[in-house]
Each structure stands twice: as C-alpha cells, then as structure tokens.
C-alpha positions as CSV (number, residue, x, y, z in Angstrom):
1,M,46.2,-34.9,38.4
2,A,48.3,-32.6,40.6
3,V,48.6,-30.1,37.7
4,K,44.9,-30.1,37.1
5,I,44.0,-29.6,40.8
6,I,46.5,-26.8,41.2
7,M,45.1,-25.0,38.2
8,L,41.6,-25.3,39.7
9,I,42.6,-24.1,43.1
10,V,44.3,-21.0,41.6
11,F,41.2,-20.4,39.4
12,F,38.8,-20.6,42.3
13,A,41.0,-18.4,44.5
14,V,41.0,-15.6,42.0
15,M,37.2,-15.8,41.5
16,I,36.6,-15.6,45.3
17,G,39.1,-12.8,45.7
18,V,37.3,-10.7,43.0
19,G,34.0,-11.3,44.7
20,F,35.1,-9.9,48.1
21,Y,37.0,-7.0,46.3
22,C,33.7,-5.9,44.7
23,K,31.6,-6.0,47.9
24,K,31.8,-2.2,48.1
25,H,29.5,-2.0,45.0
26,T,26.7,-4.0,46.6
27,T,25.2,-1.5,49.1
28,D,22.1,-0.8,47.0
29,V,19.9,-2.5,44.3
30,S,21.4,-0.6,41.4
31,G,25.0,-1.5,42.5
32,F,24.2,-5.2,43.2
33,V,22.1,-5.8,40.0
34,L,23.6,-3.4,37.5
35,G,27.0,-2.3,38.9
36,G,25.6,1.2,39.3
37,R,25.1,1.4,35.5
38,N,28.8,2.3,35.4
39,V,30.4,-0.8,33.7
40,G,33.0,-0.2,30.9
41,P,33.0,-1.6,27.4
42,W,35.5,-4.5,28.0
43,L,33.7,-5.8,31.1
44,T,30.3,-5.4,29.5
45,A,31.4,-7.1,26.2
46,F,33.1,-10.0,28.0
47,A,30.1,-10.4,30.4
48,Y,27.8,-10.6,27.4
49,G,30.1,-13.1,25.6
50,T,30.8,-15.4,28.6
51,S,27.1,-15.4,29.6
52,Y,26.3,-16.5,26.0
53,F,28.8,-19.4,25.7
54,S,29.1,-22.1,28.4
55,A,29.6,-25.8,28.7
56,V,26.3,-26.1,26.8
57,I,27.9,-24.7,23.7
58,F,31.4,-26.3,24.1
59,V,30.2,-29.8,25.0
60,G,26.6,-30.1,24.0
61,Y,26.0,-28.0,20.9
62,A,29.5,-28.4,19.4
63,G,29.3,-32.2,19.8
64,Q,25.8,-32.7,18.6
65,F,25.7,-30.3,15.7
66,G,29.3,-30.9,14.7
67,W,28.4,-34.6,14.4
68,K,25.2,-33.8,12.4
69,F,26.4,-31.0,10.1
70,G,30.2,-31.5,9.9
71,I,32.4,-28.5,9.2
72,A,29.3,-26.6,8.2
73,S,28.5,-26.3,11.9
74,T,30.9,-23.4,11.9
75,W,28.1,-21.3,10.4
76,I,26.4,-21.5,13.8
77,G,29.3,-19.8,15.4
78,I,29.4,-17.2,12.7
79,G,25.6,-16.6,13.2
80,N,26.2,-16.2,16.9
81,A,28.9,-13.6,16.3
82,F,27.1,-11.5,13.7
83,I,23.5,-11.9,14.7
84,G,23.7,-12.8,18.4
85,S,26.4,-10.3,19.2
86,L,27.0,-7.6,16.5
87,L,23.4,-7.0,15.5
88,A,22.2,-7.4,19.1
89,W,24.5,-4.6,20.3
90,V,23.7,-2.4,17.3
91,I,19.9,-2.8,17.4
92,L,19.3,-3.3,21.2
93,G,22.2,-1.7,23.0
94,R,21.6,2.0,23.0
95,R,17.8,1.9,23.1
96,T,17.8,-0.6,25.9
97,R,20.1,1.5,28.0
98,L,18.1,4.7,27.4
99,Q,14.6,3.4,27.9
100,T,15.4,1.1,30.9
101,Q,17.1,4.0,32.7
102,H,14.2,6.4,31.8
103,L,11.6,3.9,33.1
104,G,13.8,3.0,36.2
105,T,13.8,-0.7,35.5
106,A,16.5,-3.2,36.5
107,T,15.1,-6.4,35.0
108,M,13.3,-7.5,31.9
109,P,10.0,-8.4,33.6
110,E,10.1,-5.0,35.3
111,Y,10.6,-3.4,31.9
112,F,7.5,-5.2,30.5
113,G,5.5,-4.1,33.6
114,K,6.3,-0.4,33.2
115,R,6.5,-0.2,29.4
116,F,3.0,-1.7,29.0
117,D,1.6,-0.4,32.3
118,S,0.7,-3.8,33.7
119,S,1.9,-5.4,37.0
120,A,0.3,-8.7,35.8
121,L,2.7,-8.8,32.8
122,K,5.6,-8.2,35.2
123,I,4.6,-11.1,37.4
124,V,3.9,-13.6,34.6
125,A,7.2,-12.6,32.9
126,S,9.1,-13.2,36.1
127,L,7.5,-16.7,36.5
128,I,8.5,-17.5,32.9
129,V,12.1,-16.4,33.6
130,F,12.4,-18.5,36.8
131,V,10.8,-21.7,35.4
132,F,12.6,-21.8,32.1
133,L,16.1,-20.8,33.4
134,I,16.1,-24.1,35.3
135,P,16.5,-26.5,32.3
136,Y,19.2,-24.1,31.0
137,T,21.1,-24.4,34.3
138,A,20.6,-28.2,34.2
139,S,22.1,-28.4,30.7
140,L,25.0,-26.3,31.9
141,Y,25.9,-28.7,34.7
142,N,25.3,-31.7,32.5
143,G,27.9,-30.5,30.1
144,L,30.4,-30.1,32.9
145,S,29.8,-33.6,34.1
146,R,31.1,-35.1,30.9
147,L,34.4,-33.3,31.1
148,F,34.9,-34.0,34.8
149,E,34.4,-37.7,34.3
150,M,37.0,-37.6,31.6
151,A,39.5,-35.4,33.4
152,F,39.2,-36.7,37.0
153,P,38.6,-40.5,36.9
154,G,37.6,-41.6,40.4
155,V,36.7,-38.2,41.7
156,S,33.0,-37.9,42.6
157,Y,31.2,-35.7,40.1
158,N,28.7,-34.7,42.8
159,V,31.5,-33.2,44.8
160,C,32.6,-31.2,41.8
161,V,29.1,-29.9,41.3
162,I,28.7,-28.9,44.9
163,V,32.2,-27.2,45.0
164,M,31.4,-25.2,41.8
165,A,27.9,-24.2,43.1
166,V,29.3,-23.0,46.4
167,L,32.2,-21.0,45.0
168,T,30.0,-19.4,42.3
169,G,27.5,-18.5,45.0
170,V,30.1,-17.0,47.3
171,Y,31.5,-14.5,44.7
172,V,28.1,-13.6,43.3
173,I,26.6,-13.0,46.8
174,A,29.6,-11.0,47.9
175,G,30.2,-8.9,44.9
176,G,27.0,-8.8,42.8
177,Y,27.0,-7.8,39.2
178,M,30.4,-6.1,39.3
179,A,32.1,-9.2,40.6
180,T,30.4,-11.2,37.9
181,A,31.5,-8.8,35.3
182,I,35.2,-8.7,36.4
183,N,35.3,-12.5,36.7
184,D,33.6,-12.8,33.3
185,F,36.5,-10.8,31.9
186,I,39.1,-13.1,33.5
187,Q,37.1,-16.1,32.4
188,G,36.7,-14.8,28.9
189,L,40.5,-14.4,28.5
190,I,40.9,-18.1,29.6
191,M,38.2,-19.1,27.0
192,L,39.9,-17.2,24.2
193,G,43.4,-18.7,24.8
194,G,42.0,-22.2,25.6
195,I,39.9,-22.7,22.5
196,V,42.7,-21.6,20.2
197,A,45.2,-24.0,21.9
198,V,42.7,-26.9,21.8
199,I,41.9,-26.5,18.1
200,A,45.6,-26.3,17.2
201,V,46.4,-29.5,19.1
202,V,43.4,-31.5,17.9
203,L,44.0,-30.6,14.2
204,S,47.7,-31.4,14.5
205,G,46.7,-34.9,15.3
206,H,45.0,-35.2,11.9
207,G,47.8,-33.8,9.8
208,G,46.7,-30.2,10.1
209,F,43.6,-28.4,8.7
210,M,43.8,-29.8,5.2
211,G,44.4,-33.3,6.5
212,A,41.4,-33.2,8.8
213,I,39.2,-31.9,6.0
214,A,40.4,-34.7,3.7
215,E,39.5,-37.3,6.4
216,L,36.1,-35.6,6.9
217,A,35.3,-35.7,3.2
218,N,35.9,-39.5,3.2
219,V,33.3,-40.2,6.0
220,E,30.6,-42.4,4.6
221,H,27.3,-40.6,3.9
222,E,24.5,-40.9,1.3
223,I,25.8,-37.6,0.0
224,P,29.5,-38.0,-0.7
225,G,31.7,-35.5,1.1
226,A,28.6,-34.1,2.9
227,Y,30.5,-33.4,6.2
228,A,33.1,-31.4,4.5
229,S,30.7,-29.4,2.4
230,F,29.7,-25.7,2.6
231,F,26.2,-26.2,4.1
232,G,26.5,-29.8,5.3
233,P,24.0,-32.7,4.9
234,D,21.0,-30.8,6.4
235,P,20.9,-27.0,5.5
236,L,17.3,-26.5,6.9
237,G,18.3,-28.1,10.3
238,L,21.4,-25.9,10.3
239,L,19.4,-22.8,9.7
240,S,17.1,-23.6,12.7
241,V,20.1,-23.9,15.0
242,V,21.5,-20.6,13.7
243,I,18.1,-18.9,14.4
244,L,17.7,-20.4,17.9
245,T,21.2,-19.7,19.1
246,S,21.7,-16.3,17.4
247,L,18.4,-14.5,17.4
248,G,17.5,-16.1,20.7
249,T,19.9,-13.9,22.7
250,W,17.7,-10.9,21.8
251,G,15.0,-12.2,24.1
252,L,17.0,-13.7,27.0
253,P,16.9,-11.7,30.2
254,Q,20.4,-12.7,31.3
255,M,21.8,-11.3,28.0
256,V,19.7,-8.2,27.5
257,Q,20.3,-7.1,31.1
258,K,24.0,-6.5,30.2
259,F,22.9,-3.5,28.1
260,Y,21.2,-2.0,31.2
261,A,24.6,-1.5,32.8
262,I,26.5,0.3,29.9
263,K,28.3,3.4,31.1
264,S,28.4,5.7,28.1
265,E,27.9,6.0,24.3
266,K,31.5,5.4,23.4
267,N,31.4,2.2,25.4
268,I,28.6,0.9,23.1
269,A,30.8,1.2,20.0
270,K,33.8,-0.4,21.7
271,G,31.6,-3.1,23.3
272,T,30.1,-4.0,20.0
273,I,33.5,-4.7,18.4
274,I,34.9,-6.5,21.4
275,S,31.8,-8.7,21.8
276,T,31.8,-9.6,18.1
277,I,35.4,-10.6,18.0
278,F,35.0,-12.6,21.2
279,A,32.1,-14.5,19.7
280,V,34.0,-15.2,16.4
281,V,36.8,-16.8,18.3
282,V,34.9,-18.6,21.0
283,A,31.7,-19.6,19.2
284,G,33.3,-20.0,15.9
285,G,36.1,-22.0,17.5
286,C,33.8,-24.3,19.4
287,Y,31.6,-25.2,16.4
288,F,34.7,-25.4,14.1
289,L,36.2,-28.0,16.5
290,G,32.9,-29.9,16.8
291,G,32.8,-30.0,13.0
292,F,35.5,-32.7,13.1
293,A,33.4,-34.9,15.4
294,Q,32.9,-37.6,12.7
295,I,36.7,-38.3,12.7
296,S,37.2,-38.1,16.5
297,G,37.3,-41.9,16.9
298,V,33.9,-42.1,18.5
299,E,32.1,-45.2,17.3
300,A,28.7,-44.8,15.7
301,A,25.6,-47.0,16.0
302,G,22.6,-46.3,13.9
303,G,24.1,-43.0,12.7
304,N,24.5,-41.6,16.3
305,P,27.7,-41.7,18.5
306,V,27.9,-44.5,21.0
307,G,27.5,-42.8,24.5
308,G,25.3,-40.0,23.0
309,F,26.1,-36.7,21.4
310,D,27.3,-35.2,24.7
311,A,30.2,-37.7,24.8
312,V,31.7,-36.6,21.5
313,I,33.7,-33.5,22.6
314,P,35.1,-35.2,25.8
315,A,36.2,-38.1,23.6
316,M,38.0,-35.7,21.2
317,L,39.8,-34.1,24.1
318,S,40.7,-37.3,26.1
319,G,44.0,-37.8,24.3
320,L,45.3,-34.3,25.0
321,P,48.3,-33.7,27.2
322,D,47.5,-33.4,31.0
323,V,48.4,-29.7,31.0
324,L,46.1,-29.0,28.1
325,I,43.3,-31.0,29.7
326,G,43.7,-28.8,32.7
327,V,43.3,-25.8,30.5
328,V,40.2,-27.2,29.0
329,I,38.7,-27.9,32.4
330,V,39.4,-24.3,33.5
331,L,38.1,-23.1,30.1
332,V,34.7,-24.9,30.5
333,L,34.5,-24.0,34.2
334,S,35.1,-20.4,33.2
335,A,32.4,-20.5,30.6
336,S,29.9,-22.3,32.9
337,M,30.5,-20.3,36.1
338,S,30.1,-17.0,34.2
339,T,26.8,-18.3,32.7
340,L,25.7,-19.7,36.0
341,S,26.4,-16.4,37.8
342,S,24.5,-14.5,35.1
343,L,21.5,-16.9,35.4
344,V,21.3,-16.7,39.2
345,M,21.6,-12.9,39.1
346,A,18.7,-12.7,36.5
347,S,16.6,-15.1,38.5
348,S,17.1,-13.7,41.9
349,S,16.7,-10.1,40.9
350,T,13.5,-11.0,39.0
351,L,11.9,-12.8,41.9
352,T,12.8,-10.0,44.4
353,L,12.1,-6.9,42.3
354,D,9.2,-8.2,40.2
355,M,7.3,-10.6,42.5
356,I,8.0,-9.9,46.1
357,K,8.6,-6.1,46.1
358,G,5.3,-4.3,46.1
359,H,3.2,-7.4,45.8
360,I,4.0,-9.7,48.7
361,V,6.0,-7.2,50.7
362,K,4.7,-3.7,50.2
363,D,7.5,-1.7,51.7
364,M,11.1,-2.9,51.1
365,S,14.2,-0.9,51.9
366,E,17.2,-1.1,49.5
367,K,19.1,-3.1,52.1
368,K,16.3,-5.7,52.5
369,Q,16.0,-6.1,48.7
370,V,19.7,-6.9,48.3
371,L,19.4,-9.3,51.3
372,I,16.4,-11.1,49.7
373,M,18.2,-11.3,46.3
374,R,21.2,-13.0,48.1
375,I,18.8,-15.5,49.7
376,F,17.3,-16.3,46.3
377,I,20.8,-16.8,44.8
378,V,21.5,-19.4,47.4
379,I,18.1,-21.1,46.7
380,F,18.5,-21.1,42.9
381,I,22.1,-22.4,43.1
382,A,20.9,-25.2,45.5
383,V,18.1,-26.2,43.2
384,S,20.4,-26.2,40.1
385,A,23.0,-28.3,41.9
386,F,20.3,-30.8,43.0
387,I,19.2,-31.1,39.3
388,A,22.7,-31.5,38.2
389,I,23.4,-34.3,40.7
390,N,20.3,-36.1,39.3
391,K,21.7,-35.6,35.8
392,D,20.9,-39.2,34.7
393,K,17.3,-38.2,34.4
394,L,18.1,-35.3,32.0
395,G,18.0,-35.4,28.2
396,Y,20.6,-34.3,25.7
397,I,22.2,-30.9,26.6
398,A,21.1,-29.4,23.3
399,D,17.4,-30.4,23.8
400,M,17.3,-28.9,27.3
401,M,18.8,-25.6,26.1
402,G,16.4,-25.6,23.1
403,I,13.4,-25.8,25.5
404,S,14.8,-23.0,27.7
405,W,15.8,-20.6,24.9
406,G,12.8,-21.4,22.9
407,A,10.4,-20.5,25.7
408,L,12.2,-17.4,26.9
409,A,13.0,-15.9,23.6
410,G,9.7,-17.1,22.1
411,A,7.8,-15.2,24.8
412,F,10.0,-12.1,25.2
413,L,11.9,-11.4,22.0
414,A,9.1,-9.8,19.9
415,P,7.5,-7.6,22.6
416,F,10.9,-6.4,23.8
417,L,12.2,-5.6,20.4
418,Y,9.1,-3.9,19.2
419,G,8.6,-2.3,22.5
420,L,11.9,-0.4,22.2
421,Y,11.1,0.9,18.7
422,A,7.3,1.1,18.2
423,K,4.7,3.0,20.1
424,W,1.8,1.0,18.6
425,V,2.5,-2.3,20.5
426,T,-0.5,-3.2,22.7
427,K,-0.8,-5.0,26.0
428,P,-2.9,-7.9,24.5
429,A,-0.1,-8.4,21.9
430,V,2.4,-8.9,24.7
431,W,0.1,-11.4,26.4
432,A,-0.3,-13.3,23.1
433,S,3.5,-13.5,22.7
434,F,4.0,-14.7,26.3
435,I,1.3,-17.4,26.0
436,F,2.3,-18.6,22.6
437,G,6.1,-18.7,23.2
438,S,6.0,-20.4,26.6
439,G,2.9,-22.5,25.8
440,I,4.2,-24.1,22.6
441,M,7.4,-25.2,24.3
442,I,5.5,-26.7,27.3
443,L,3.3,-28.6,24.8
444,N,6.4,-29.7,22.9
445,M,7.8,-31.2,26.1
446,V,4.6,-33.0,27.0
447,F,3.1,-33.9,23.6
448,R,6.2,-34.0,21.4
449,S,5.1,-37.0,19.3
450,S,1.9,-35.2,18.3
451,F,3.8,-32.3,16.8
452,P,4.6,-32.2,13.0
453,A,7.9,-34.1,12.4
454,V,9.9,-30.9,11.8
455,L,8.7,-29.3,15.1
456,Q,9.3,-32.4,17.3
457,S,12.9,-31.2,17.8
458,P,13.0,-28.6,20.6
459,I,15.6,-26.7,18.5
460,N,13.3,-26.3,15.6
461,C,10.2,-25.6,17.8
462,G,12.2,-22.9,19.7
463,A,13.2,-21.2,16.4
464,F,9.6,-21.4,15.2
465,A,8.4,-19.8,18.5
466,M,10.7,-16.8,18.1
467,L,9.8,-16.2,14.4
468,A,6.1,-16.6,15.1
469,G,6.3,-14.0,17.9
470,L,7.6,-11.5,15.4
471,V,4.4,-11.9,13.5
472,I,2.0,-12.3,16.4
473,V,2.8,-9.0,18.1
474,P,2.2,-6.7,15.1
475,V,-1.0,-8.6,14.0
476,V,-2.6,-8.6,17.5
477,S,-1.5,-5.0,18.0
478,L,-3.3,-4.1,14.7
479,I,-6.7,-5.6,15.9
480,T,-6.6,-4.5,19.6
481,K,-7.1,-1.2,21.4
482,K,-4.2,1.2,20.9
483,P,-2.2,2.2,24.0
484,D,-2.6,5.6,25.7
485,K,-0.8,8.1,23.5
486,Q,0.4,10.4,26.2
487,L,1.7,7.5,28.3
488,V,3.7,6.1,25.4
489,D,5.0,9.4,24.3
490,N,6.4,10.0,27.7
491,M,8.1,6.6,27.6
492,F,9.7,7.4,24.3
493,S,10.7,10.9,25.3
494,C,14.1,9.6,26.4
495,Y,15.1,9.2,22.7
496,E,14.3,12.8,21.9
497,S,16.6,14.4,24.6
498,K,19.2,16.7,23.0
499,V,22.9,15.8,23.4
500,T,26.1,17.5,22.2
501,V,28.3,15.4,20.0
502,S,31.6,16.1,18.2
503,A,31.7,17.3,14.5
504,K,32.7,13.8,13.3
505,K,29.4,12.5,14.5
506,A,27.2,15.3,13.0
507,L,27.8,18.2,10.5
508,G,25.8,20.7,12.5
509,E,23.7,23.5,11.1
C-alpha cells in the first residue's frame, strides 16, 4: 500500500508542477485553448493518443470485447492505430490546421458556424458537445472505480474520484492546453511502459504467448477454438467496434482540436508516425491483453462474466506484484486524467466561445473569456465527479462510450470531413447530419427495445450513425440550394497559398 501511495503522490506532484509551469501560456484565448498554435510533434501526437485511450479502453472495452471476441479483439487496436490515428492525421491534419487558422476558429462548433455561415449551427453543435461528453466522462470514471476497488481495499472510492477531479482541475485551470499537452506526454510514456510490462507478466503466468493461446483455443464454444481464431466468434460485431472506435475519432471535438494546434508542416509528418506507433503499442496492447479474458479465471454465468464485463481486467490484474499494480494504477490514472483534461478543455471552450461569447455576452475581452473557461472547467469537473460518485446507476462502460461517440461522431464526422474537402456541402446537409446522428442515439437510449436487434447495441447503433452521415450529407447537399460560391471560394483560398518547399518535396519547373 505504501508503494502504491508514494507512486500516486509523485505522479500528482509532477502533474501539478507542470500546470503551474505552463501558466505563462494562458494569458489569451489562443494560448489557453490551443497553446498559441505552437505545439510540437511529440506533444501533439501524445496529446492525441492519450486523449484517445483512457480507462474506458483499458478496463471497459478491453474487458468486454476481449471476452466476446478473444484474441481477435486485437484487430480493434490495429484499427485504432491505422484508421483512428494514421489516416486521421493524413486526411484531416493539414487541412484542419490550415482552414481553422484561416477562419480564425478555436473549437469544432465555431468551425461549423463560420464554415457554413450559421450561428445557429454553432450553438446546436456546442450543445451536442456538452451533452454527449457527459456519458463519456462517466464511463471514464467508472473504469477507474474498478481498479481502485481492486488496488486500494478499504479506501473510499469517492475520495479517489474527488482527489483526481481536483488535481486534474488544478493543472488544466493553471496551465491550459500547454499543461495538458506536456502532461499528456509524461502520461503517455507511463502508458507505453506500463502496458508492455503488464502484458509480459500476465502472459508469463500462462506459460508465455503460445501457452496462453493454447489455453484460449480450448475454451468451450459452439465453434471450436473460436476465441483463438483470426476473426473470433462474431466478425460482424467485431467490425462494428472497429468502425466506432477508429472512424469515430474523426468526428470527436476533443480529438480533432489537437490538429488546430500543430506548429508546422514537418510536425505533421512526425506527429503522424509517433501517434500511429503510440496507438499500436497502447491500443493494440490493451485489446491484446483483453483477448485472454476467457482464461483470466473469472467465472462465467450465462455466457457472461460474473460481476460484469467491467470486472474482467481488474480480475486479470489482481494477482500482479504490488509494484506492478502501482504501475497499473498510475497507467490508468495517466490515461484517464489526460482524457478528462481533454474533455473539460473541449467542453469549457465550446460553452464560452460558441454559446456565451457574442450571444449572451456581446462584448468579452480575452481575459474575461479565459476566466469564464476556467469557471466552466470547474463546473464540468464537478458534474462529472458527481456522476462518478453515483456510478451504481451507470451501465457498462462500453455502452456509455458507444452512446457518446455515436452521437458526437454521428453528428459531426461527415460534415466536418466533407467541409474540409468539398465546396458543395450545404447548410441543410449539416443540419440533417446533426439531427440524425444525435437523434438516433437519443432514441436508442430511450426506445432501445424497439430498434432492430442488430442496432439495439449502442456500439452498433453508433457505427451505423457515422456511416449513415457519410451518405446523408452528399445526398441532402445534392437536393438543396448550393452555398454562395464567393463565400466558399474565400474559405478554400487558404489551400491555394503558394509556399516554398525543398527539391525533395517537388521537382520544380
């Protein structure tokens, strides 16, 4: 216990120290929200990766889908790395940086408002962000609860939630985006080392990799050896999870906003590589570890683990040495605090810049905007902590995250992606995507039993919402009034600016 507590104290001290060190970057809105658009490739890549992967992935998704799909769940991590990271950086990175700077936007709702010339779109988008980031935050805390109960028997979980919330709030309020980015880098290093160490120790307890695979192949299933097979017992269900967790990042404000802050062109290339490698190790490692859930010693009843899916990973880790359990706690805290800081930054900046500024308060100085954002950070963290303390009323971690990601990416992914590349996207098409993406997830929460069987799962429904948006936006754009040509040409003029590059980039005349 002493070892684990000392590790936590050191961890928290570093986080707080970084927050106050970065206070000098928070004098204006650009510095507080985007680090002055001057963030290097390592910090940006790690900020992207650590915002992507949290206790939700490590505890909730790895446990649930490792149990359901066996070793094939590793495909989810591979999808996260190559679709959610590599392709996201290649397809979105440069264009997002150029167009958002050209339009002078600092948040995703503000981008929609200026790109499609509609303050109403901006306000509705900010409401969607605020409402649907709440279940994501709840799922994050719920994942932490499972590990705290395993690692600190007798210590009140409520106390742990409050301490984590307060300390996260302190360093985000003090240092803004730059503090978040630097802490994300430190937390990312912990995640990389921790996941490798945990996998090595867990597999050694089953006779190494081949021994664990042999055990997994012998688990009873109607399809012999299903849990050790290439695509597992449910390939369609596996594909839905890959789509939701990989393609979904393209439409999440807390992820896309990382591209706003990139410093230069060379940083995009470096960041792409670093982010992808990080995702291969962390996401691939988490799902690979979860793939051995069926041989973790957790008892099953009716095909499901006793204690629920969220109890699987903590059960797998409970037999680890105390020092390694301490590493795991710091690992999951790192992942969760980085994600929490990213969520509160996205939510507070959205409410301040997209709802209050210019609508409720007509004239706001830079100093007042930063102050209001800090107040909203306190409010959002307090609400999320309250939800976490009432965790018994929450569902499975994976289901809550499915609702959040499905609504946000279902609403935003298609209009954001098409908006960066196509001049023909119309305002009604964006409205249609907003209404369908968020609406179908709300209906899924309220009337789940009335949905077709395949869409009753929030995971499948969220994946469907994203893919449907990619069809809805071009179809509605085709049948509605085209946007003003001069206005759109001006927005896309940022892509036509002439830049000088080295000969290795272009042959010249």
